[in-house]
C-alpha positions as a printed NumPy array, in Angstrom:
array([[-53.808, 208.27 , 215.124],
       [-51.151, 206.702, 217.369],
       [-47.785, 205.552, 215.971],
       [-48.583, 201.844, 216.134],
       [-51.798, 202.239, 214.102],
       [-50.004, 204.506, 211.617],
       [-47.248, 201.933, 211.043],
       [-49.862, 199.221, 210.615],
       [-51.692, 201.332, 208.034],
       [-48.49 , 201.949, 206.034],
       [-47.681, 198.255, 206.09 ],
       [-51.184, 197.3  , 204.945],
       [-51.151, 199.786, 202.085],
       [-47.675, 198.728, 200.968],
       [-48.453, 195.033, 201.143],
       [-51.708, 195.607, 199.253],
       [-49.773, 197.348, 196.479],
       [-47.347, 194.442, 196.317],
       [-50.264, 191.997, 196.234],
       [-51.661, 193.29 , 192.949],
       [-48.208, 193.037, 191.381],
       [-47.361, 189.506, 192.399],
       [-50.794, 188.106, 191.494],
       [-50.251, 189.212, 187.891],
       [-46.751, 187.733, 187.71 ],
       [-47.847, 184.116, 188.016],
       [-46.662, 183.361, 191.555],
       [-48.271, 180.422, 193.333],
       [-50.402, 180.993, 196.422],
       [-47.599, 179.741, 198.699],
       [-45.081, 182.045, 196.994],
       [-47.466, 184.985, 197.348],
       [-47.816, 184.323, 201.078],
       [-44.029, 184.325, 201.547],
       [-43.577, 187.516, 199.52 ],
       [-46.263, 189.353, 201.521],
       [-44.74 , 188.081, 204.789],
       [-41.24 , 189.224, 203.823],
       [-42.484, 192.582, 202.553],
       [-44.283, 193.309, 205.809],
       [-41.261, 192.266, 207.862],
       [-38.916, 194.584, 205.96 ],
       [-41.309, 197.506, 206.234],
       [-41.406, 197.008, 209.976],
       [-37.616, 197.117, 210.113],
       [-37.257, 193.418, 210.857],
       [-35.013, 192.565, 207.901],
       [-35.695, 189.134, 206.506],
       [-38.772, 187.538, 207.948],
       [-37.994, 185.119, 210.749],
       [-39.386, 181.63 , 210.998],
       [-39.351, 179.512, 214.169],
       [-36.239, 177.758, 212.822],
       [-34.342, 180.989, 212.087],
       [-34.935, 182.704, 215.421],
       [-31.773, 182.398, 217.504],
       [-32.489, 180.518, 220.698],
       [-30.691, 181.473, 223.921],
       [-27.883, 179.298, 225.218],
       [-29.222, 177.206, 228.129],
       [-27.721, 177.939, 231.539],
       [-26.303, 174.445, 231.916],
       [-24.121, 174.919, 228.815],
       [-22.481, 178.085, 230.152],
       [-18.999, 177.781, 231.594],
       [-15.704, 175.983, 231.039],
       [-15.559, 172.555, 229.427],
       [-12.695, 170.139, 228.824],
       [-12.982, 167.289, 226.364],
       [-12.423, 163.823, 227.813],
       [-12.524, 161.773, 224.598],
       [-13.896, 161.495, 221.084],
       [-15.239, 158.276, 219.589],
       [-15.416, 157.521, 215.86 ],
       [-16.426, 154.174, 214.388],
       [-16.229, 152.576, 217.815],
       [-12.659, 153.791, 218.484],
       [-12.223, 156.147, 221.438],
       [ -9.227, 158.502, 221.66 ],
       [ -8.228, 161.953, 222.843],
       [ -5.406, 163.297, 220.636],
       [ -6.163, 166.929, 221.431],
       [ -6.201, 168.948, 224.647],
       [ -9.483, 170.81 , 224.102],
       [-10.858, 173.686, 226.185],
       [-14.244, 175.242, 225.409],
       [-15.529, 178.47 , 226.982],
       [-19.236, 179.237, 226.565],
       [-20.753, 182.59 , 227.511],
       [-24.441, 183.525, 227.109],
       [-23.806, 184.053, 223.385],
       [-20.118, 184.049, 222.395],
       [-17.997, 180.899, 222.522],
       [-14.317, 180.095, 222.21 ],
       [-12.786, 176.656, 221.634],
       [ -9.089, 175.801, 221.297],
       [ -7.472, 172.396, 220.773],
       [ -3.753, 171.654, 221.06 ],
       [ -1.936, 168.457, 220.14 ],
       [ -1.276, 166.504, 223.313],
       [  2.201, 165.573, 222.085],
       [  3.154, 168.981, 220.704],
       [  6.706, 170.02 , 221.635],
       [  7.173, 173.131, 223.781],
       [  9.435, 174.85 , 221.209],
       [ 11.215, 176.582, 224.107],
       [ 13.932, 177.832, 221.749],
       [ 11.496, 179.697, 219.507],
       [ 10.712, 183.4  , 219.758],
       [  8.992, 183.668, 216.36 ],
       [  8.164, 181.646, 213.253],
       [ 11.742, 182.243, 212.071],
       [ 13.011, 179.827, 214.737],
       [ 10.808, 176.964, 213.531],
       [ 11.627, 174.417, 210.848],
       [  9.294, 173.603, 207.981],
       [  8.357, 170.391, 209.799],
       [  7.533, 172.445, 212.918],
       [  5.228, 174.673, 210.877],
       [  3.367, 171.671, 209.495],
       [  2.932, 170.334, 213.017],
       [  1.404, 173.641, 214.157],
       [ -0.991, 173.431, 211.209],
       [ -2.762, 170.544, 212.986],
       [ -3.934, 172.771, 215.877],
       [ -7.534, 173.931, 216.083],
       [ -9.322, 177.003, 217.386],
       [-12.608, 178.735, 216.713],
       [-14.75 , 181.518, 218.092],
       [-18.124, 182.999, 217.237],
       [-21.716, 182.759, 218.388],
       [-23.684, 179.809, 219.734],
       [-27.378, 179.128, 219.253],
       [-29.366, 176.179, 220.585],
       [-32.673, 174.855, 219.28 ],
       [-33.978, 171.855, 221.179],
       [-31.033, 169.54 , 221.728],
       [-29.075, 170.843, 218.722],
       [-26.357, 173.459, 219.204],
       [-24.861, 175.391, 216.315],
       [-21.529, 177.162, 216.618],
       [-21.17 , 179.881, 214.   ],
       [-17.452, 180.51 , 213.444],
       [-16.286, 184.08 , 212.995],
       [-12.589, 183.282, 213.367],
       [-11.118, 179.828, 212.929],
       [ -7.537, 178.623, 213.127],
       [ -8.462, 176.022, 210.533],
       [-10.011, 177.174, 207.24 ],
       [-13.785, 176.933, 206.752],
       [-14.666, 173.574, 205.228],
       [-18.09 , 174.552, 203.917],
       [-20.048, 172.613, 206.543],
       [-22.078, 173.755, 209.564],
       [-20.579, 173.149, 213.006],
       [-23.522, 171.625, 214.856],
       [-24.084, 168.769, 217.271],
       [-26.765, 167.134, 219.361],
       [-26.107, 167.728, 223.061],
       [-26.929, 165.348, 225.879],
       [-26.417, 166.382, 229.506],
       [-25.494, 163.492, 231.793],
       [-24.66 , 163.188, 235.497],
       [-21.603, 164.542, 237.314],
       [-21.068, 167.483, 234.974],
       [-20.64 , 165.363, 231.847],
       [-21.999, 166.426, 228.451],
       [-22.066, 164.266, 225.345],
       [-21.958, 165.864, 221.917],
       [-23.184, 163.644, 219.091],
       [-22.658, 164.356, 215.419],
       [-25.916, 165.016, 213.618],
       [-24.958, 162.157, 211.282],
       [-23.876, 160.029, 214.279],
       [-20.313, 159.931, 212.936],
       [-18.793, 160.865, 216.299],
       [-19.475, 161.297, 220.002],
       [-17.497, 163.561, 222.323],
       [-17.531, 163.574, 226.122],
       [-16.984, 166.914, 227.851],
       [-16.393, 167.583, 231.551],
       [-17.654, 170.831, 233.081],
       [-15.41 , 172.957, 235.281],
       [-16.585, 175.646, 237.666],
       [-17.166, 179.068, 236.116],
       [-18.311, 182.376, 237.509],
       [-19.2  , 185.506, 235.539],
       [-18.649, 186.208, 231.869],
       [-17.06 , 189.044, 229.926],
       [-16.358, 189.442, 226.219],
       [-14.39 , 192.359, 224.775],
       [-14.555, 192.613, 221.006],
       [-12.21 , 194.682, 218.832],
       [-12.985, 195.249, 215.173],
       [-10.679, 196.842, 212.632],
       [-12.245, 198.142, 209.429],
       [-15.485, 196.309, 210.337],
       [-13.671, 192.935, 210.646],
       [-13.064, 191.083, 213.914],
       [ -9.41 , 191.664, 214.803],
       [ -9.117, 190.603, 218.463],
       [-11.394, 189.053, 221.057],
       [-11.063, 188.458, 224.784],
       [-13.383, 185.947, 226.453],
       [-13.458, 185.58 , 230.237],
       [-15.345, 182.709, 231.867],
       [-14.808, 182.289, 235.59 ],
       [-11.067, 182.157, 236.21 ],
       [-10.135, 181.38 , 232.596],
       [ -9.562, 183.554, 229.55 ],
       [ -9.257, 182.931, 225.838],
       [ -7.637, 185.581, 223.658],
       [ -8.008, 185.493, 219.885],
       [ -6.093, 187.529, 217.31 ],
       [ -7.293, 187.11 , 213.75 ],
       [ -4.922, 186.585, 210.827],
       [ -4.519, 189.367, 208.27 ],
       [ -6.63 , 187.652, 205.601],
       [ -9.392, 185.07 , 205.792],
       [ -8.513, 181.6  , 204.541],
       [-10.272, 180.056, 201.539],
       [-12.502, 177.018, 201.933],
       [-10.524, 173.829, 202.43 ],
       [-10.759, 170.565, 204.357],
       [ -7.911, 171.603, 206.688],
       [ -4.794, 173.731, 206.906],
       [ -2.714, 170.729, 205.874],
       [ -4.921, 170.274, 202.804],
       [ -4.738, 173.996, 201.992],
       [ -0.955, 173.998, 202.243],
       [ -0.761, 171.009, 199.92 ],
       [ -3.346, 172.185, 197.364],
       [ -1.953, 175.732, 197.152],
       [  1.648, 174.507, 197.049],
       [  2.294, 177.122, 199.692],
       [  5.755, 178.571, 200.16 ],
       [  7.219, 178.91 , 203.647],
       [  6.128, 182.559, 203.778],
       [  2.589, 181.612, 202.76 ],
       [  2.451, 178.867, 205.395],
       [  3.481, 181.408, 208.032],
       [  0.682, 183.718, 206.867],
       [ -1.786, 180.854, 207.24 ],
       [ -0.526, 180.043, 210.757],
       [ -0.34 , 183.621, 212.033],
       [ -3.575, 183.412, 214.017],
       [ -3.436, 183.422, 217.804],
       [ -5.613, 181.462, 220.198],
       [ -4.167, 181.79 , 223.723],
       [ -5.565, 180.586, 227.046],
       [ -4.671, 181.254, 230.675],
       [ -5.926, 182.401, 234.057],
       [ -7.401, 185.737, 235.096],
       [ -6.439, 187.628, 238.307],
       [ -8.588, 185.318, 240.432],
       [ -6.055, 182.597, 239.651],
       [ -2.449, 182.229, 240.772],
       [ -0.887, 183.537, 237.536],
       [ -3.028, 186.482, 236.406],
       [ -3.281, 187.059, 232.657],
       [ -0.407, 184.635, 232.026],
       [ -0.673, 182.745, 228.753],
       [ -0.425, 179.025, 229.454],
       [ -1.179, 177.515, 226.028],
       [ -1.095, 179.192, 222.622],
       [ -1.218, 178.339, 218.943],
       [  1.919, 180.516, 218.798],
       [  4.253, 178.583, 221.145],
       [  6.56 , 181.503, 221.997],
       [  3.606, 183.342, 223.528],
       [  3.376, 180.78 , 226.33 ],
       [  4.602, 182.144, 229.638],
       [  4.02 , 185.751, 228.545],
       [  1.53 , 188.21 , 229.984],
       [ -1.494, 189.054, 227.848],
       [ -0.537, 192.618, 226.999],
       [ -4.012, 193.582, 225.769],
       [ -5.224, 193.957, 229.367],
       [ -2.542, 196.545, 230.097],
       [ -4.556, 199.068, 228.122],
       [ -7.895, 198.309, 229.8  ],
       [ -9.168, 200.071, 232.89 ],
       [-12.076, 198.947, 235.022],
       [-13.785, 202.209, 234.06 ],
       [-13.38 , 201.302, 230.374],
       [-15.46 , 198.161, 230.873],
       [-18.101, 200.074, 232.812],
       [-18.251, 202.728, 230.074],
       [-18.503, 200.237, 227.223],
       [-14.927, 200.801, 225.979],
       [-15.895, 204.104, 224.379],
       [-12.444, 205.578, 225.115],
       [-10.908, 203.175, 222.607],
       [-13.26 , 203.898, 219.718],
       [-11.12 , 206.059, 217.491],
       [ -9.635, 205.602, 214.046],
       [ -9.969, 202.162, 212.475],
       [-10.677, 200.272, 215.698],
       [-14.087, 199.725, 217.238],
       [-14.243, 198.226, 220.741],
       [-17.409, 196.794, 222.241],
       [-18.621, 194.514, 225.037],
       [-21.19 , 192.023, 223.691],
       [-21.276, 190.057, 226.978],
       [-20.827, 191.232, 230.562],
       [-22.357, 189.568, 233.616],
       [-19.724, 190.869, 236.064],
       [-20.309, 193.282, 238.922],
       [-18.152, 196.385, 239.569],
       [-15.942, 194.648, 242.137],
       [-15.306, 191.702, 239.806],
       [-14.359, 194.071, 236.988],
       [-12.006, 195.943, 239.305],
       [-10.345, 192.676, 240.307],
       [ -9.708, 191.8  , 236.674],
       [ -8.131, 195.067, 235.607],
       [ -6.821, 196.895, 238.671],
       [ -3.314, 195.433, 238.254],
       [ -2.758, 196.836, 234.76 ],
       [  0.142, 199.329, 234.397],
       [ -2.29 , 202.05 , 233.305],
       [ -4.432, 201.508, 236.402],
       [ -1.433, 201.998, 238.679],
       [ -0.37 , 205.331, 237.171]])
């Protein structure tokens, strides 16, 4: 008997055993069908049974790349208070939004150099990263790290591709519309670093742009916003700093004029600095799946890589380690 027929036989016998049990426990016919379906799926190693709505759909090619928000409209009023940049790879996304009128804080080298009012201003920034799935015209962005606390809702929108590289995102309840402009992008690379099975750092490369994320030490509780969390928890200055200590930094990769230089960051003193993470990455590390780094509490992986060997070499050949 071949392996496929053997597995099928085991499944049939196991489901048949379950059938006798559930029929005597008063389940409806519909409930019985779902139980049998789930039981068979688990026996086959599929986890929870998938329905057409739960199967993750691939991100369409036209959504891949670099996007900049042009405006947002709510209740007929159009504005653009945030400088928003959105990087979309074949699965992982990163999105960061800075206040257009945020001061540079050139004097600051850490949180200690900021006033309480400065801290509250930084609390209005936004950033999120995770995985994207698209079903029909509806995209869902599952947040794994967010600068703002989770608010208990699903981040999803109805997408509409227009002419000249414009995309409109409509709220599923029609409460808002955003216009996004596409920018040219090339290949994609995502380097993921977990610590104790929790996402600690993430590097997303899309074309000539990068987004680096460093998670805060502890996840935030559910709240409408950081400002609301600070108010409801009556947070002390030290607690506010803990809430804010989450980095979303963007800049250009070595194809650009300022390689790995941080241009914008949720931590203002990081702007103008080199992204030091890349100094410990060799081109060979990317090719080998970052296995050299997998020791102790950290686990490095590459969930996305569409780059060729020469492109990888261009990204990482200027690191101090590579020049030794």
